[in-house]
Steps between C-alpha positions, in 0.01 A plus 500: 500500500160475665591181675818651649305799619237280675771283653677813632175627642432174684857492635467854618167429660644205689822684614350842593152431637392323823212334317734367234736355758217335688353357177840368387564351840164322504556361150846364594368352821213324321737373233742357762209335687367346185852365408553358852160324491561356159838374595371347824218331312757344263695367805821686414762371740699818562202670657482243782697593806792257522706584813810316373527720196444818707776420750789741502846348463718494807871435561412155627361389163705230321486690169657815654857566404747541781688823447799536732 
């Protein structure tokens, strides 16, 4: 019961106060930056910009179905 009350208080602090929103935003931003840095250090392939995989399909592509 005490844990649920404390959790509700923290959620309310984050949702309803400016300081809570700023703190939660900073924590999330730091966590994302740490995750990106760790993935880049481990040479994860999907983080590298590969222009071939980012290309949008067009009607001229051979794999595109012709719908008449």
